[in-house]
Every structure is written in C-alpha cells, then in structure tokens.
MDTraj code that builds the backbone (N, CA, C; nanometers):
import mdtraj as md
import numpy as np

residues = "MET ILE GLY ILE MET ALA ASP SER HIS ASP ASN LEU PRO VAL ILE ARG GLU ALA VAL ASP LEU LEU ASN HIS ASP ARG VAL ASP MET VAL LEU HIS ALA GLY ASP LEU ILE SER PRO PHE THR ALA LYS GLU PHE ASN GLU LEU LYS MET PRO PHE GLU ALA ILE PHE GLY ASN ASN ASP GLY GLU LYS ASP GLY LEU ARG ALA ALA TYR SER ASN ILE CYS ASP LEU LYS GLU PHE LYS VAL LEU LYS VAL ASP GLY VAL SER ILE ALA MET ILE HIS GLY HIS GLN GLU GLU LEU VAL GLU CYS LEU ALA SER CYS GLY LYS TYR ASP VAL VAL ILE ARG GLY HIS SER HIS GLN ASN ASN VAL GLU GLU LYS GLY SER LEU LEU ILE ASP PRO GLY GLU LEU CYS GLY TYR VAL SER GLY LYS LYS THR PHE ILE ILE LEU ASP LEU ASP ASP LEU SER HIS GLU LEU VAL GLU LEU".split()
xyz = np.array([
    [0.0819, -0.1055, 0.0054],
    [0.0137, -0.0141, -0.0182],
    [0.0851, 0.1398, -0.0003],
    [0.0514, 0.1913, -0.0894],
    [0.0812, 0.3343, -0.0740],
    [0.0353, 0.4733, -0.0628],
    [0.0916, 0.6003, 0.0359],
    [-0.0293, 0.6935, 0.0071],
    [0.0151, 0.7495, -0.1023],
    [-0.0599, 0.8344, -0.1817],
    [-0.0358, 0.9459, -0.2830],
    [-0.0556, 1.0564, -0.3016],
    [-0.0034, 1.1700, -0.2460],
    [-0.0678, 1.2810, -0.2919],
    [0.0200, 1.3909, -0.3778],
    [-0.0502, 1.5362, -0.3555],
    [0.0184, 1.6325, -0.4373],
    [-0.0283, 1.7292, -0.3823],
    [0.0167, 1.8507, -0.4124],
    [-0.0333, 2.0152, -0.3933],
    [-0.0780, 2.0218, -0.2435],
    [0.0230, 1.9758, -0.1992],
    [0.0108, 2.0337, -0.0613],
    [0.0276, 2.1658, -0.0353],
    [0.0929, 2.2725, -0.1160],
    [0.0841, 2.4256, -0.1186],
    [0.1475, 2.4552, 0.0492],
    [0.2425, 2.3565, 0.1221],
    [0.2398, 2.4501, 0.2424],
    [0.1427, 2.4688, 0.3332],
    [0.0613, 2.3694, 0.3159],
    [-0.0391, 2.4292, 0.4332],
    [0.0451, 2.2891, 0.5483],
    [0.0679, 2.3521, 0.6561],
    [0.1247, 2.2831, 0.7364],
    [0.0671, 2.1442, 0.8681],
    [-0.0630, 2.2512, 0.8885],
    [-0.1389, 2.1783, 0.9581],
    [-0.1944, 2.0439, 0.9073],
    [-0.2414, 2.0753, 0.7526],
    [-0.3132, 1.9412, 0.6786],
    [-0.1869, 1.8333, 0.6729],
    [-0.1010, 1.8739, 0.6216],
    [0.0972, 1.7889, 0.6174],
    [0.0752, 1.7113, 0.7241],
    [0.0634, 1.7703, 0.8541],
    [0.0828, 1.7488, 0.9902],
    [-0.0401, 1.6184, 0.9838],
    [-0.1547, 1.6474, 0.9617],
    [-0.2647, 1.5607, 0.9670],
    [-0.2111, 1.4088, 0.9015],
    [-0.1796, 1.4507, 0.7749],
    [-0.1851, 1.3432, 0.6670],
    [-0.0656, 1.2356, 0.7031],
    [0.0195, 1.3142, 0.7338],
    [0.1693, 1.2243, 0.8035],
    [0.0820, 1.1441, 0.9200],
    [0.0159, 1.2173, 1.0119],
    [-0.0267, 1.1295, 1.1272],
    [-0.0936, 0.9968, 1.1016],
    [-0.1934, 1.0295, 0.9949],
    [-0.2789, 0.9419, 0.9420],
    [-0.2066, 0.8456, 0.8608],
    [-0.1087, 0.8678, 0.7995],
    [0.0046, 0.7520, 0.7274],
    [0.0440, 0.7007, 0.8077],
    [0.1282, 0.7818, 0.9202],
    [0.2065, 0.6635, 0.9992],
    [0.1192, 0.5702, 1.0899],
    [0.0027, 0.5797, 1.0696],
    [-0.0937, 0.5271, 1.1899],
    [-0.1726, 0.3936, 1.0984],
    [-0.1109, 0.4111, 0.9072],
    [-0.2088, 0.3231, 0.8575],
    [-0.1275, 0.2258, 0.8121],
    [-0.1819, 0.1478, 0.6928],
    [-0.0663, 0.0016, 0.6520],
    [0.0039, 0.0665, 0.5374],
    [0.0552, 0.1636, 0.5597],
    [0.1190, 0.2416, 0.4031],
    [0.2914, 0.2229, 0.4128],
    [0.3050, 0.1505, 0.3270],
    [0.4553, 0.1352, 0.2905],
    [0.5593, 0.2474, 0.2138],
    [0.4785, 0.3301, 0.1875],
    [0.5455, 0.4256, 0.1171],
    [0.4638, 0.5408, 0.0675],
    [0.5009, 0.6474, 0.0699],
    [0.4376, 0.8110, 0.0247],
    [0.4986, 0.8453, -0.1200],
    [0.4565, 0.8985, -0.2089],
    [0.4732, 0.9798, -0.3196],
    [0.3730, 1.0927, -0.3094],
    [0.4461, 1.1913, -0.3721],
    [0.3826, 1.3207, -0.3857],
    [0.4356, 1.3979, -0.4821],
    [0.3149, 1.4224, -0.5762],
    [0.3549, 1.4908, -0.7225],
    [0.3656, 1.6378, -0.7398],
    [0.4498, 1.6574, -0.6310],
    [0.4724, 1.8240, -0.6769],
    [0.3599, 1.9224, -0.5934],
    [0.4532, 2.0247, -0.5836],
    [0.3722, 2.1414, -0.5018],
    [0.3937, 2.1558, -0.3955],
    [0.5515, 2.1048, -0.3241],
    [0.5723, 2.1256, -0.1736],
    [0.5429, 2.2961, -0.1472],
    [0.6015, 2.3736, -0.2200],
    [0.6287, 2.4777, -0.2434],
    [0.7356, 2.5746, -0.1501],
    [0.7382, 2.5296, 0.0382],
    [0.8383, 2.6318, 0.0753],
    [0.9376, 2.4873, 0.1406],
    [1.0592, 2.4651, 0.1399],
    [1.1608, 2.4158, 0.2256],
    [1.1241, 2.3976, 0.3377],
    [1.0511, 2.4764, 0.4389],
    [1.0135, 2.4285, 0.5473],
    [0.9221, 2.3162, 0.5332],
    [0.8585, 2.2879, 0.4547],
    [0.7505, 2.1485, 0.4637],
    [0.8218, 1.9960, 0.5115],
    [0.9584, 2.0235, 0.4502],
    [1.0403, 1.9131, 0.4735],
    [1.0290, 1.8470, 0.6239],
    [1.0487, 1.9306, 0.6910],
    [1.0201, 1.9043, 0.8792],
    [0.9493, 1.8289, 0.8874],
    [0.7987, 1.8290, 0.8291],
    [0.6770, 1.7910, 0.8338],
    [0.6612, 1.6451, 0.7876],
    [0.7630, 1.6431, 0.6562],
    [0.7261, 1.4987, 0.5860],
    [0.8588, 1.4076, 0.6039],
    [0.9210, 1.4638, 0.6763],
    [1.0484, 1.4288, 0.7671],
    [0.9973, 1.3486, 0.8557],
    [0.8946, 1.3476, 0.9050],
    [0.8466, 1.2822, 1.0547],
    [0.7623, 1.1122, 0.9657],
    [0.7552, 1.1380, 0.8500],
    [0.7150, 1.0026, 0.8343],
    [0.7929, 0.8953, 0.8124],
    [0.7246, 0.7645, 0.9005],
    [0.7980, 0.6441, 0.9546],
    [0.8227, 0.5496, 0.8303],
    [0.8253, 0.5919, 0.6947],
    [0.8553, 0.5452, 0.5828],
    [0.8918, 0.5803, 0.4653],
    [0.9409, 0.5452, 0.3619],
    [1.0244, 0.6174, 0.2648],
    [0.8915, 0.7080, 0.1930],
    [0.9729, 0.8347, 0.1195],
    [0.8891, 0.9257, 0.0763],
    [0.9918, 0.9521, -0.0836],
    [0.8865, 0.9989, -0.1726],
    [0.9165, 1.0115, -0.2858],
    [0.8880, 1.1368, -0.3071],
    [0.9345, 1.2531, -0.3686],
    [0.8315, 1.3376, -0.4292],
    [0.9164, 1.4452, -0.5356],
    [0.8629, 1.4974, -0.6179],
    [0.8900, 1.5601, -0.7294],
    [0.8767, 1.7114, -0.7610],
    [0.9122, 1.7792, -0.7963],
    [0.8579, 1.9258, -0.8512],
    [0.7394, 1.9448, -0.8822],
    [0.6643, 2.0688, -0.8330],
    [0.5332, 2.0807, -0.8775],
    [0.5893, 2.2704, -1.0033],
    [0.4813, 2.2854, -1.0600],
    [0.5274, 2.3841, -1.1150],
    [0.4832, 2.5147, -1.0333],
    [0.4988, 2.5134, -0.9239],
    [0.4847, 2.6510, -0.8148],
    [0.5849, 2.6239, -0.7173],
    [0.6832, 2.5435, -0.7260],
    [0.8170, 2.5063, -0.6521],
    [0.9189, 2.6244, -0.7213],
    [0.8954, 2.7555, -0.6750],
    [0.9924, 2.8010, -0.7440],
    [1.1628, 2.8005, -0.6340],
    [1.1352, 2.7620, -0.5295],
    [1.2956, 2.7711, -0.4960],
    [1.3530, 2.6441, -0.4727],
    [1.3605, 2.5981, -0.5922],
    [1.4070, 2.4550, -0.5910],
    [1.5406, 2.4501, -0.5573],
    [1.6356, 2.4984, -0.5179],
    [1.7682, 2.4718, -0.4899],
    [1.7575, 2.4649, -0.3072],
    [1.6368, 2.5396, -0.2862],
    [1.6461, 2.5386, -0.1174],
    [1.5478, 2.4244, -0.1003],
    [1.4532, 2.4075, -0.1707],
    [1.3979, 2.2734, -0.1700],
    [1.4892, 2.1621, -0.1971],
    [1.6032, 2.1500, -0.2794],
    [1.6425, 2.0525, -0.2892],
    [1.7330, 2.0212, -0.1366],
    [1.7827, 2.1281, -0.0837],
    [1.8590, 2.1340, 0.0544],
    [1.7793, 2.0795, 0.1648],
    [1.6431, 2.1218, 0.1230],
    [1.5798, 2.0823, 0.2774],
    [1.5559, 1.9360, 0.2746],
    [1.5259, 1.8946, 0.1701],
    [1.4457, 1.7684, 0.1093],
    [1.6108, 1.6990, 0.0777],
    [1.7161, 1.6934, 0.1303],
    [1.8284, 1.6071, 0.0437],
    [1.8087, 1.4969, 0.1737],
    [1.7707, 1.4474, 0.2908],
    [1.8138, 1.3688, 0.3888],
    [1.6467, 1.2895, 0.3638],
    [1.5789, 1.3365, 0.2549],
    [1.4321, 1.2768, 0.2720],
    [1.4741, 1.1800, 0.1307],
    [1.4553, 1.2988, 0.0191],
    [1.4532, 1.2135, -0.0899],
    [1.5185, 1.3081, -0.2037],
    [1.5507, 1.2857, -0.3070],
    [1.6081, 1.3415, -0.4531],
    [1.5002, 1.4562, -0.5093],
    [1.4474, 1.5527, -0.5225],
    [1.3938, 1.6494, -0.5920],
    [1.4083, 1.6286, -0.7417],
    [1.3018, 1.5909, -0.8097],
    [1.3274, 1.6050, -0.9481],
    [1.1678, 1.6300, -0.9995],
    [1.2270, 1.6938, -1.1410],
    [1.0547, 1.7237, -1.1981],
    [0.9627, 1.5898, -1.2170],
    [1.0225, 1.4534, -1.2860],
    [0.9934, 1.3442, -1.3419],
    [1.0539, 1.2460, -1.2513],
    [1.0082, 1.1334, -1.2294],
    [1.0628, 1.0125, -1.1838],
    [0.9820, 0.8765, -1.2058],
    [1.0960, 0.8147, -1.2309],
    [1.0069, 0.6736, -1.2585],
    [1.0613, 0.5863, -1.1477],
    [0.9622, 0.5002, -1.0839],
    [1.0064, 0.4053, -0.9667],
    [0.9449, 0.2590, -0.9964],
    [1.0147, 0.1779, -0.9116],
    [0.9630, 0.0432, -0.9540],
    [0.9212, -0.0288, -0.7914],
    [0.8280, -0.0424, -0.7628],
    [0.7736, -0.0734, -0.6167],
    [0.7062, -0.1707, -0.6265],
    [0.7187, -0.2908, -0.5513],
    [0.6741, -0.4496, -0.5611],
    [0.6087, -0.4685, -0.6752],
    [0.7092, -0.4532, -0.7829],
    [0.6965, -0.5103, -0.8923],
    [0.5943, -0.3929, -1.0261],
    [0.5342, -0.3224, -0.9575],
    [0.4911, -0.2159, -1.0231],
    [0.5554, -0.0966, -1.0780],
    [0.5117, -0.0554, -1.1930],
    [0.6726, 0.0886, -1.2786],
    [0.5239, 0.1889, -1.2547],
    [0.5839, 0.2902, -1.2077],
    [0.5563, 0.4041, -1.1618],
    [0.6292, 0.5145, -1.1729],
    [0.5615, 0.6060, -1.2686],
    [0.5705, 0.7590, -1.3390],
    [0.4908, 0.8399, -1.2668],
    [0.6061, 0.9539, -1.2299],
    [0.5423, 1.0762, -1.1021],
    [0.5716, 1.1776, -1.2175],
    [0.4935, 1.2848, -1.2357],
    [0.4753, 1.4206, -1.3266],
    [0.4049, 1.4936, -1.2613],
    [0.4072, 1.6186, -1.2479],
    [0.3333, 1.7122, -1.1468],
    [0.1819, 1.7434, -1.2590],
    [0.2131, 1.7838, -1.3962],
    [0.1027, 1.7716, -1.4879],
    [0.0486, 1.8574, -1.5376],
    [0.1369, 1.9370, -1.5366],
    [0.0697, 2.0876, -1.5706],
    [0.1498, 2.1143, -1.7632],
    [0.1951, 2.0245, -1.7632],
    [0.1972, 1.9980, -1.8997],
    [0.0474, 1.8621, -1.9660],
    [-0.0420, 1.8984, -1.9743],
    [-0.1066, 1.7786, -2.0055],
    [-0.0904, 1.7073, -2.1171],
    [0.0236, 1.7304, -2.2190],
    [0.0229, 1.6319, -2.3127],
    [0.1513, 1.5337, -2.3006],
    [0.1926, 1.5627, -2.1965],
    [0.3124, 1.4876, -2.1359],
    [0.2342, 1.3767, -2.0496],
    [0.1233, 1.4414, -1.9891],
    [0.0752, 1.3286, -1.8806],
    [-0.0313, 1.2259, -1.9787],
    [-0.1121, 1.2700, -2.0810],
    [-0.1554, 1.1935, -2.2111],
    [-0.0634, 1.1112, -2.2381],
    [0.0613, 1.1348, -2.2508],
    [0.1678, 1.0564, -2.3854],
    [0.2454, 0.9412, -2.2477],
    [0.2380, 0.9975, -2.1361],
    [0.2891, 0.8806, -2.0394],
    [0.1843, 0.7834, -1.9849],
    [0.0756, 0.8255, -2.0093],
    [-0.0760, 0.7407, -1.9680],
    [-0.0784, 0.6306, -2.0643],
    [-0.0544, 0.6988, -2.2121],
    [-0.0954, 0.5837, -2.2946],
    [-0.0062, 0.4949, -2.3749],
    [0.1448, 0.5348, -2.3290],
    [0.2443, 0.5016, -2.3537],
    [0.2442, 0.3312, -2.3517],
    [0.1829, 0.2646, -2.2184],
    [0.2225, 0.1193, -2.2308],
    [0.3450, 0.1188, -2.1581],
    [0.4208, 0.2182, -2.0962],
    [0.5589, 0.1728, -2.0307],
    [0.4938, 0.1447, -1.8874],
    [0.4226, 0.2227, -1.8693],
    [0.4209, 0.2053, -1.6864],
    [0.2782, 0.1891, -1.6673],
    [0.2380, 0.0813, -1.5240],
    [0.1228, 0.0283, -1.4724],
    [0.0408, 0.1849, -1.4401],
    [0.1143, 0.2150, -1.3815],
    [0.0888, 0.3672, -1.3004],
    [0.1014, 0.5102, -1.3285],
    [0.0647, 0.6099, -1.3528],
    [0.1002, 0.7183, -1.3932],
    [0.0297, 0.8160, -1.2943],
    [0.1183, 0.8841, -1.2035],
    [0.0527, 1.0104, -1.0471],
    [0.0820, 1.1159, -1.0910],
    [-0.0038, 1.2075, -1.1168],
    [0.0002, 1.3365, -1.1654],
    [-0.0676, 1.4194, -1.0524],
    [-0.0521, 1.5273, -1.0384],
    [-0.1144, 1.6277, -0.9538],
    [-0.1674, 1.7797, -1.0598],
    [-0.1539, 1.9059, -0.9515],
    [-0.1757, 2.0289, -1.0642],
    [-0.2928, 2.0762, -1.0724],
    [-0.3974, 1.9625, -1.1054],
    [-0.5162, 2.0081, -1.1301],
    [-0.5854, 2.0306, -0.9529],
    [-0.5750, 1.9881, -0.8902],
    [-0.6477, 2.0098, -0.7361],
    [-0.8062, 1.9251, -0.7520],
    [-0.7980, 1.8500, -0.8512],
    [-0.8954, 1.7914, -0.8480],
    [-0.8786, 1.6245, -0.8754],
    [-0.9691, 1.5496, -0.7560],
    [-0.9182, 1.3832, -0.7848],
    [-1.0061, 1.3160, -0.8977],
    [-0.8976, 1.2463, -0.9379],
    [-0.9059, 1.1278, -1.0365],
    [-0.8372, 0.9976, -1.0570],
    [-0.9359, 0.9092, -1.1060],
    [-0.8306, 0.7899, -1.0898],
    [-0.9168, 0.7191, -1.2663],
    [-0.8395, 0.7194, -1.3544],
    [-0.9122, 0.6591, -1.4642],
    [-0.8059, 0.5447, -1.5403],
    [-0.8120, 0.4650, -1.5949],
    [-0.7961, 0.3861, -1.6643],
    [-0.7279, 0.4520, -1.8186],
    [-0.6273, 0.4311, -1.8789],
    [-0.5647, 0.5470, -1.9919],
    [-0.4880, 0.4428, -2.0605],
    [-0.4366, 0.2978, -2.0272],
    [-0.3570, 0.2495, -2.0831],
    [-0.2659, 0.1835, -2.0021],
    [-0.2688, 0.3269, -1.8780],
    [-0.2203, 0.2840, -1.7400],
    [-0.3074, 0.3419, -1.6319],
    [-0.2968, 0.3380, -1.5598],
    [-0.3905, 0.3926, -1.4284],
    [-0.3336, 0.5158, -1.3998],
    [-0.4072, 0.6035, -1.3829],
    [-0.3732, 0.7457, -1.4395],
    [-0.4256, 0.8067, -1.2892],
    [-0.3549, 0.8118, -1.2040],
    [-0.4238, 0.8979, -1.0730],
    [-0.4006, 1.0392, -1.0357],
    [-0.4741, 1.0953, -0.9891],
    [-0.4508, 1.2445, -0.9459],
    [-0.5517, 1.2420, -0.8036],
    [-0.4492, 1.2573, -0.7054],
    [-0.5272, 1.2401, -0.5770],
    [-0.6065, 1.3643, -0.5459],
    [-0.5993, 1.4260, -0.6168],
    [-0.6650, 1.5622, -0.5852],
    [-0.5385, 1.6908, -0.5141],
    [-0.6012, 1.7678, -0.4096],
    [-0.5322, 1.8639, -0.3931],
    [-0.5222, 1.8563, -0.2267],
    [-0.4026, 1.8522, -0.1907],
    [-0.3817, 1.8005, -0.0024],
    [-0.4048, 1.8973, 0.0868],
    [-0.3842, 2.0299, 0.0245],
    [-0.4232, 2.1499, 0.1039],
    [-0.5396, 2.2323, 0.1176],
    [-0.6002, 2.1761, 0.0234],
    [-0.7595, 2.1924, 0.0227],
    [-0.7615, 2.3647, -0.0376],
    [-0.6993, 2.4384, -0.0810],
    [-0.7129, 2.6068, -0.1178],
    [-0.8314, 2.5898, -0.2223],
    [-0.8299, 2.4929, -0.3062],
    [-0.9145, 2.5649, -0.4290],
    [-1.0512, 2.4640, -0.4079],
    [-1.0386, 2.3387, -0.4120],
    [-1.1467, 2.2830, -0.4215],
    [-1.2460, 2.2815, -0.2409],
    [-1.1662, 2.3112, -0.1976],
    [-1.2123, 2.3136, -0.0189],
    [-1.2401, 2.1466, 0.0322],
    [-1.1919, 2.0484, -0.0829],
    [-1.1517, 1.9031, -0.0066],
    [-0.9997, 1.8863, -0.0186],
    [-0.9570, 1.8346, 0.1201],
    [-0.7822, 1.7918, 0.1620],
    [-0.7841, 1.6144, 0.1223],
    [-0.7421, 1.6139, 0.0162],
    [-0.7869, 1.4420, -0.0278],
    [-0.5913, 1.4005, -0.0506],
    [-0.6288, 1.2709, -0.0059],
    [-0.4889, 1.1699, -0.1006],
    [-0.5694, 1.0196, -0.1345],
    [-0.4802, 0.9622, -0.2233],
    [-0.5177, 0.8424, -0.2130],
    [-0.4053, 0.7599, -0.1734],
    [-0.4725, 0.6171, -0.1103],
    [-0.4347, 0.5416, -0.0840],
    [-0.4526, 0.4146, -0.1889],
    [-0.3003, 0.3610, -0.2608],
    [-0.3530, 0.2760, -0.3656],
    [-0.2392, 0.1332, -0.2862],
    [-0.3498, 0.0216, -0.3454],
    [-0.2761, -0.1110, -0.2984],
    [-0.2102, -0.1584, -0.4189],
    [-0.0998, -0.1987, -0.4395],
    [0.0162, -0.2371, -0.5456],
    [-0.0414, -0.3835, -0.5923],
    [-0.0811, -0.4673, -0.5047],
    [-0.1253, -0.5760, -0.5503],
    [-0.2231, -0.6206, -0.6662],
    [-0.3597, -0.5255, -0.6580],
    [-0.4285, -0.5022, -0.7482],
    [-0.4913, -0.3622, -0.8118],
    [-0.3851, -0.3283, -0.7505],
    [-0.4439, -0.1372, -0.8033],
    [-0.5706, -0.1104, -0.7903],
    [-0.6022, -0.1368, -0.6800],
    [-0.7352, -0.0732, -0.5613],
    [-0.7170, 0.0622, -0.5291],
    [-0.7886, 0.1577, -0.5373],
    [-0.7635, 0.2342, -0.4460],
    [-0.8682, 0.3175, -0.3533],
    [-0.8032, 0.3967, -0.2758],
    [-0.9371, 0.4638, -0.1705],
    [-0.8995, 0.5800, -0.1716],
    [-1.0040, 0.6850, -0.2000],
    [-0.9733, 0.8543, -0.2111],
    [-0.9861, 0.8867, -0.0196],
    [-0.9063, 0.9423, 0.0481],
    [-0.9071, 0.9585, 0.2102],
    [-0.9417, 1.1443, 0.1718],
    [-1.0453, 1.1609, 0.2622],
    [-1.0419, 1.3374, 0.2683],
    [-1.0187, 1.3306, 0.4200],
    [-0.9294, 1.4566, 0.4324],
    [-0.9339, 1.5056, 0.5596],
    [-1.0092, 1.6078, 0.6241],
])
top = md.Topology()
chain = top.add_chain()
for i, resn in enumerate(residues, 1):
    res = top.add_residue(resn, chain, resSeq=i)
    for name in ("N", "CA", "C"):
        top.add_atom(name, md.element.get_by_symbol(name[0]), res)
traj = md.Trajectory(xyz[None], top)
C-alpha cells in the first residue's frame, strides 16, 4: 500500500494531519506529485515513518532551497520513475497535459501519478492515471490523497 498526494502548498496543519494518519495506516511508502512550495515543509514530511518520494511542481520556485531541505528525505526532480513491489510508476506534476497523456497511454508504466489539477481522478488510460486531488484544500475545499494497493491497483480516496 502506498499513499499518493500532491499540491500540499505548504499547508502545515493539513500536512501534519496527513503524516499522522499515514504513520498509523498500513502504508509502506508515500509519493508526492509536486507543489510542496516551501523548504520548511520538509520538517513535516520527515516525520513519516516510511520512505517518501516527491517531485517538483510548477509552483515550486525555490528549487535549490527545496533540494537542500529535502536532501535527507528524497532527491527532488521534475519527473521520476519508480519500481515498487513490481509495479512501474511514473510521477509527473501534470501542468503539461500532453506529457501526462503520452505517459498514461504509452504502455510503459502500470501507474502514472500526477497532480496540478487540484481535482481527484482515477482512470484507466493504458496506465492507471491517478490524480489524488489537492492535499491543501485551497482550491476545491477538499483535502484529499489516495491509498493505492499495489497488489491489485485498487484505490481509496481519503478526505481529511
């Protein structure tokens, strides 16, 4: 089981709530699809008791500061490919829709994780395309992330 989130936009109380919940759930890893925003968010994500992987989003302007702050947690990049329990996963923030569509339909990945839209959505496009919605809750009013079971790719939307 992995936790999937995006667009936390440095909402510290919500990040703390999500970290606490994930630490008490049966989650083996947490993936964040960008828009961490501020380097000080690293302190909160460092409280996770499982591996954490994240990428940059379009609003992550202070990339050097973010890289330094997250250096002991994960290596921040624009795009990541992971293999977790035999499942191939691509992570992209999603502000370039054509790239998202290409990744989801190319047949190379089992799962493509994206953010940016602030709307949760899961659909089959050749790959399972997952947008966990926004953790911050600033745009939609809903603070969401997704729990994905890697055994059968079933998923559950969690709303804080």
